[in-house]
C-alpha positions in Angstrom: -7.6 15.2 -7.1 -4.1 16.3 -5.5 -4.1 17.7 -1.7 -0.7 19.0 -0.6 0.7 16.7 -3.4 -0.7 13.7 -2.6 -3.7 11.6 -4.8 -6.6 12.5 -2.6 -10.4 11.6 -3.2 -13.4 13.2 -1.3 -16.7 11.5 -1.3 -19.5 11.0 1.2 -20.0 8.2 3.1 -21.5 7.1 7.1 -18.6 4.4 7.1 -14.6 5.7 6.8 -13.7 2.7 4.3 -11.5 3.3 1.1 -13.1 3.2 -1.9 -11.7 0.0 -3.7 -10.2 -0.3 -7.3 -11.3 -3.2 -9.5 -8.9 -6.6 -7.8 -8.0 -4.6 -5.4 -7.9 -6.1 -1.3 -7.1 -4.8 2.2 -3.9 -6.4 3.6 -4.2 -4.6 6.6 -6.0 -2.1 8.7 -5.9 0.1 11.7 -8.7 1.9 13.4 -8.4 4.8 15.3 -5.3 5.8 14.1 -3.5 8.2 17.2 -2.3 10.3 15.0 -1.6 11.5 11.1 1.1 13.7 9.7 1.6 14.2 5.9 4.3 16.6 4.7 4.8 17.5 0.5 7.6 20.1 0.6 7.3 23.2 -0.1 3.7 22.8 1.8 3.8 22.3 5.3 2.8 19.6 7.5 -0.7 18.8 7.6 -1.6 16.9 11.2 -4.6 14.9 11.8 -5.5 13.7 15.5 -8.6 11.9 15.8 -11.3 14.0 18.7 -15.1 13.4 18.9 -15.5 14.7 14.9 -13.1 13.3 13.7 -11.6 9.3 12.6 -8.3 8.6 10.9 -7.7 4.8 9.6 -5.1 3.3 7.8 -5.1 0.7 5.3 -2.5 -1.5 3.2 -3.9 -3.0 0.3 -2.6 -5.1 -2.2 -1.8 -2.0 -4.5 -1.6 1.2 -2.2 -1.2 2.2 1.7 -4.4 4.7 2.0 -5.5 7.1 5.2 -9.2 8.1 5.4 -10.1 11.0 7.3 -14.0 10.5 8.6 -15.5 13.7 9.3 -19.0 12.6 10.1 -20.2 12.0 6.5 -17.4 13.3 4.5 -14.5 11.0 3.7 -10.7 12.0 2.5 -8.9 9.3 1.3 -5.0 10.1 0.6 -3.2 7.1 -1.1 0.6 6.0 -2.0 0.8 3.2 -4.6 3.2 0.3 -4.6 5.6 0.5 -7.9 3.9 -1.1 -10.6 0.4 -0.6 -10.1 -1.6 -0.6 -12.9 -4.6 1.6 -11.7 -5.3 4.4 -13.4 -5.3 6.9 -10.8 -2.4 5.7 -9.7 0.8 8.4 -9.7 2.3 8.7 -6.1 4.8 5.6 -6.1 6.0 4.2 -2.4 10.2 4.9 -2.4 10.7 3.3 1.3 9.2 2.5 4.1 10.8 2.7 7.7 9.8 2.3 11.4 10.9 5.6 13.4 10.7 7.1 17.0 9.2 10.6 17.9 9.7 12.1 21.7 6.6 13.2 23.0 5.8 15.4 26.1 5.3 18.2 28.1 7.2 21.7 26.8 8.3 24.3 29.2 8.9 27.8 29.0 9.3 31.2 30.6 7.7 34.3 28.5 10.0 37.3 30.0 10.1 36.2 33.4 6.4 36.1 33.9 5.9 32.5 35.3 6.7 29.3 33.4 3.5 27.1 31.5 3.6 24.0 30.7 1.7 22.4 27.9 1.2 19.0 26.3 1.8 18.0 22.7 -1.2 15.7 21.7 -2.7 13.5 24.2 -0.2 11.6 25.7 -0.3 9.6 29.1 3.5 10.5 29.6 4.6 12.6 32.5 6.5 15.9 32.4 9.6 14.2 30.9 7.4 12.5 28.1 8.3 9.7 26.0 9.4 7.7 22.7 6.4 6.9 20.4 7.3 4.6 17.4 5.7 5.3 14.1 5.3 4.0 10.0 6.9 6.2 7.9 5.6 5.9 4.2 7.9 7.9 1.5 6.4 8.6 -2.0 6.6 10.2 -4.8 5.9 10.8 -8.8 8.5 8.9 -10.9 9.6 12.0 -12.5 9.9 14.2 -9.2 12.7 14.6 -7.2 10.6 15.8 -4.2 9.3 13.4 -1.8 5.9 12.7 0.1 6.1 11.7 3.5 3.5 10.0 5.3 3.4 9.5 9.4 1.2 6.9 10.8 1.4 7.0 14.6 -0.8 3.4 15.4 -0.8 4.4 19.2 0.5 4.0 22.8 1.7 0.6 24.2 2.7 -2.9 23.3 0.0 -3.9 21.2 -0.2 -0.4 19.0 3.7 -1.7 18.7 2.7 -5.2 17.4 0.7 -4.0 14.6 2.9 -1.4 13.8 5.7 -3.8 13.0 2.9 -5.9 11.4 2.0 -3.1 8.9 5.7 -2.6 8.5 6.6 -6.0 7.4 3.5 -5.9 5.3 4.5 -3.1 3.8 7.9 -4.2 3.2 6.9 -7.8 1.6 4.8 -5.4 -1.2 7.5 -3.0 -1.9 10.1 -5.5 -2.6 7.4 -8.0 -4.1 6.5 -4.8 -6.9 9.7 -4.0 -7.0 11.1 -7.4 -8.5 11.4 -7.3 -12.2 8.8 -9.9 -13.2 6.5 -8.3 -11.5 3.1 -7.8 -13.1 
């Protein structure tokens, strides 16, 4: 099943874990992802931010990256596969990975001179000037398609989240290089 151009599976489960294919193993997992964005032109961006009903988890396996949105008993699993993966369901292959930054904080505006209002974008611990948050960007696409799909995973804020992000980035780069070698099976 495809949701916004990404390979997506829906299933019932009390645990937000991906359904692994044969010979697949988890290399990295992150529970309670702070923010998740998915873009697949021409469709708009979908954003997931955890709340009491929604839990978002990110996994890197030896064959793919998986984002699992867990809404009580319904799981929505979105996958991006490493090139050369032989799984029958693999369609959306990873082209590149990167670590980027985005500014979050308060926005101020004035409507027709009636006063100034402020509102926050997301749950941020920043003051009114805001702050930068690092995220992991995974770009993928179908082998014959020119449209690329982008997934952005915001692990969280702080030193621990930055270390998790760097570790995940390192694993993804190693797996991507390994999968692109000519003798890779």
